[in-house]
N, C-alpha and C positions, 0 to 999 in steps of 0.2 A: 309201572316201569320206573326204574331208578332215575334215569336221566332223560328228560324230554329234549327235543331238538332245540336249537337256537331259534330265536324269533324269525330270523331270516335265513333261508336256504336258496341259494342260486338265483337271483336276488328277489325272491318272492317271500311273503310271510306265511308261516305255517298255520293252517287252520285245524287240521287233524293229523294225527300220526298213529302208526301201528307197528307192533313188533311181530315178526313171524317166528314160528317155533317149529319143532319137529313134526307137529300135526299138520302144518301147512306145507304141502308139497308144491313145488313149482310145476305149473302145468307144462306138459310136453308140447302142447299146441303153441306155446309162446316161446320164441327163441329171442332172447335179449342179447343183442350184440352191440359192442362198442368198438369201432375201428376194426371190425372183422373178428373180434375176440368174443367168445361166449361169456356172458357175465355170470350166469348161474343164479343160485338162490341168494337173496340178500336178507340180512337180519332186521332191517328197518325200512319203513315206507312213510312218506309224508305227502299229504295233499296240501298244496300251497296255492295261494291266490296272489295275483298281480295287484299291487297297490293301485287303487283308483279304477280297477276294471273288474268285470265279473268273469274273469278267466281263471280256471283252476288247472293245476298240473299235478300229475302223479310222479313223484320222485322216488327212485329206489336208492337206498343209502346203506353205507356200511355201519358198523357199530359206533363209529365216531360221528355219525350223521353227515358224513361227506357224501355228496351225490355221486353215485356210481352210474346211474342210468336215469335219464329223464324221458319217460315214455310219452309219446305224442306231444313233445315239448312245443311244437309249432302249431298244434291243433288244440285250441282252448276247449276245455271240457266244463261241464257243470259239475257241482259237487257229487251229485248222484252218479253221473257218468264216470267220474274218477274212481268212486268206490266200486262200481261195477267192473271197471277195468282191473282194479286191484284184485277183486274177487276172481276174475277170469285167470289171473296169474297164480293166486294162492287161495284155493278153496277153503272157506271157513274164516278167512281173515276179517270178514265183515263184522264179526263180533269183537274184534280187537281195537277198533278205532277209538281214539281218545281225543276229545276236543281240547284245544289249547285255550288259554285265557287271553291270548293275544288279540288285540283289536287292530283295525286298520290304522287308527290314529296312533297307537303305540308303534306300529311298524313304520309309519311316516317319520315319527320322532327319532326312532332308532336309525333309520336310513340317513336322515339329515345329520345326526351326530357323527355317523360313520364317514359321511362325505366331508364334514368339517375336519375330522381327524386326518383324512387323506389329503385334503387341501393344505393343511398346516405342515405336513411332512413331505412336501415336494422338494426336489433337489434345488438348492439355492443357486446352482450354476447353469443347469440346462432346463429346469422346470419339470423334469420327469416326475411322475407320481409312482407310488408304490406298486400299482398293478399294471403299469404300462408295459408294453412288450419289451423284453430284454432286460428289464429291471429285476434283479434278483435280491438286491438289498439296498437300503438307504441308511447310511450311518448318520446318527444325530449327535449334535453337540448343543451347548446352550445357545449358540448364536447362528449356527448354520447346519444345513443338511447336504450330504453328498451321496450320489448314487454310484453303483459299481461301474457304470459306463464312463462317468467322469473320472473316476480313479484310474481306470485303464488309459483313458485319453491323456490325463496329466502325466502318468508314468511314461507313456510313449514320448510325449513332448520333452520330458526331462532327459530321457535316454538319447534323444536326437540332439539335444544341446550339448551333451557331454562329449 
């Protein structure tokens, strides 16, 4: 496979991944729905593990490794159960699993660095962070950061003063 998934998906680290192809037909027994919409066949799947736990999750992804469907997200699986679940969706995919070289230690380091980046780029005015609700963008300069909400608030105050 040309491009493996990122180390972290939906915030678990990837243990194994597989690509589906024309030979792998989506089982008619499984109806994958997200918000009432049928997901259909996906080109990628990943088995992920929660850092510090023995919980595995089967994620259905698009070609960019964006999570489309997280099956049994709230029911932790074993690695074997996750593979069996994938096989029940796509017969023959069990031969396509590729182990990643990611370790739990690498995942922890990666998550810590990501958290540090997020912490450093919070709005200098309200303290909102990049992934907070309603935050679409944080504009950065050498000395300060400002979020879209603060820009709107500041514009409203300026218009009221005029």
